[in-house]
C-alpha positions as CSV (number, residue, x, y, z in Angstrom):
1,X,54.9,60.4,-13.1
2,X,55.5,56.7,-13.7
3,X,52.0,55.9,-12.3
4,X,50.4,58.2,-14.9
5,X,52.4,56.7,-17.7
6,X,51.3,53.1,-16.6
7,X,47.7,54.2,-16.2
8,X,47.8,55.7,-19.7
9,X,49.2,52.5,-21.2
10,X,46.6,50.4,-19.3
11,X,43.7,52.5,-20.6
12,X,45.1,52.4,-24.1
13,X,45.3,48.7,-23.9
14,X,41.8,48.4,-22.5
15,X,40.5,50.6,-25.3
16,X,42.2,48.7,-28.1
17,X,41.0,45.4,-26.8
18,X,37.4,46.4,-25.9
19,X,36.5,49.4,-28.1
20,X,34.7,47.5,-30.9
21,X,32.8,45.3,-28.6
22,X,31.7,48.2,-26.4
23,X,30.6,50.2,-29.4
24,X,28.4,47.3,-30.5
25,X,27.0,46.8,-27.0
26,X,26.2,50.4,-26.5
27,X,24.5,50.6,-29.9
28,X,22.5,47.4,-29.3
29,X,21.5,48.3,-25.8
30,X,20.3,51.7,-26.9
31,X,18.3,50.1,-29.7
32,X,16.7,47.6,-27.3
33,X,15.8,50.3,-24.9
34,X,14.2,52.4,-27.6
35,X,12.3,49.5,-28.9
36,X,11.0,48.7,-25.4
37,X,10.1,52.3,-24.9
38,X,8.1,52.4,-28.1
39,X,6.2,49.2,-27.1
40,X,5.6,50.6,-23.6
41,X,4.2,53.7,-25.1
42,X,1.8,51.6,-27.2
43,X,1.0,49.6,-24.0
44,X,2.0,46.4,-25.8
45,X,3.5,44.3,-22.9
46,X,3.9,41.2,-25.1
47,X,6.2,43.0,-27.5
48,X,7.9,45.1,-24.7
49,X,9.1,42.1,-22.7
50,X,11.5,40.6,-25.3
51,X,13.2,43.9,-25.8
52,X,13.5,44.4,-22.1
53,X,15.0,41.0,-21.6
54,X,17.4,41.7,-24.4
55,X,18.3,45.0,-22.8
56,X,19.0,43.2,-19.5
57,X,21.3,40.7,-21.2
58,X,23.1,43.5,-23.1
59,X,23.5,45.6,-20.0
60,X,25.1,42.6,-18.2
61,X,27.5,42.1,-21.1
62,X,28.4,45.8,-21.1
63,X,28.9,45.8,-17.4
64,X,31.2,42.8,-17.6
65,X,33.1,44.5,-20.4
66,X,33.4,47.9,-18.6
67,X,34.3,46.4,-15.2
68,X,37.7,45.5,-16.5
69,X,38.6,49.2,-17.0
70,X,42.0,49.8,-15.2
71,X,40.6,52.6,-12.9
72,X,39.2,51.1,-9.7
73,X,37.3,54.3,-8.7
74,X,35.4,54.1,-12.0
75,X,34.5,50.4,-11.4
76,X,32.8,51.2,-8.1
77,X,30.6,53.8,-9.8
78,X,29.8,51.3,-12.6
79,X,28.6,48.8,-9.9
80,X,26.0,51.3,-8.7
81,X,25.0,52.4,-12.2
82,X,24.5,48.9,-13.5
83,X,22.7,47.8,-10.4
84,X,20.2,50.6,-11.0
85,X,19.9,49.7,-14.7
86,X,19.2,46.0,-13.8
87,X,16.7,46.9,-11.1
88,X,14.8,49.3,-13.4
89,X,14.7,46.8,-16.2
90,X,13.6,44.0,-14.0
91,X,10.7,46.1,-12.6
92,X,9.7,47.0,-16.2
93,X,9.3,43.3,-17.0
94,X,6.2,43.4,-14.7
95,X,4.9,46.8,-15.6
96,X,6.7,48.8,-18.3
97,X,6.9,52.6,-18.1
98,X,8.1,54.5,-21.2
99,X,9.6,57.1,-18.9
100,X,11.9,54.5,-17.3
101,X,13.2,53.5,-20.6
102,X,13.7,57.1,-21.6
103,X,15.8,57.7,-18.5
104,X,17.8,54.6,-19.2
105,X,18.4,55.6,-22.7
106,X,19.8,59.0,-21.5
107,X,22.0,57.2,-18.9
108,X,23.4,54.8,-21.4
109,X,24.1,57.6,-23.9
110,X,25.9,59.6,-21.3
111,X,27.9,56.6,-20.2
112,X,28.9,56.0,-23.8
113,X,30.1,59.6,-24.0
114,X,32.1,59.2,-20.8
115,X,33.7,56.0,-22.0
116,X,34.7,57.6,-25.3
117,X,36.2,60.5,-23.4
118,X,38.2,58.1,-21.2
119,X,39.5,56.3,-24.2
120,X,40.6,59.4,-26.1
121,X,44.4,59.8,-26.4
122,X,45.7,61.8,-23.6
123,X,48.9,63.1,-25.3
124,X,47.5,66.6,-25.2
125,X,47.2,66.7,-21.5
126,X,50.0,68.7,-20.0
127,X,51.1,67.9,-16.5
128,X,52.4,70.7,-14.3
129,X,56.1,70.7,-13.9
130,X,57.4,69.8,-10.5
131,X,58.8,73.3,-10.0
132,X,55.4,74.8,-10.9
133,X,53.7,72.5,-8.3
134,X,56.3,73.7,-5.7
135,X,55.5,77.3,-6.5
136,X,51.8,76.7,-6.2
137,X,52.2,74.9,-2.9
138,X,54.4,77.7,-1.5
139,X,51.8,80.3,-2.6
140,X,49.0,78.3,-1.0
141,X,50.9,78.1,2.3
142,X,51.5,81.8,2.3
143,X,47.8,82.4,2.0
144,X,46.8,79.9,4.7
145,X,45.2,81.9,7.6
146,X,46.9,80.1,10.5
């Protein structure tokens, strides 16, 4: 129970320190991706490149910001996600595809929703009482077909 309380405190601290910056980074990254997508649709490489480079820089800043989240299992998934975002954006510097930008927009928007959910207050989450856990464990053992 102490571990959960500490984790809750760490997440609240992370949110209070990083929330405004993350909101700005999510908004700016989404805007850059949408601008790059628009220019890619218009086949305007010269105008797409600066937006793509800006999106690369913003995604790196966002990754740095999010990688300090106090949940190690989340960080490993962020590593993979942001490696994919970086790779996709780098390849779009050479030949931009509007579909790639569309996919990244959806990924970033879903990530933003996930971060907001993580940072929501968790006072309303009720943990099972130790006696309830014991009852569930006993029932599960009774049903085990050994």
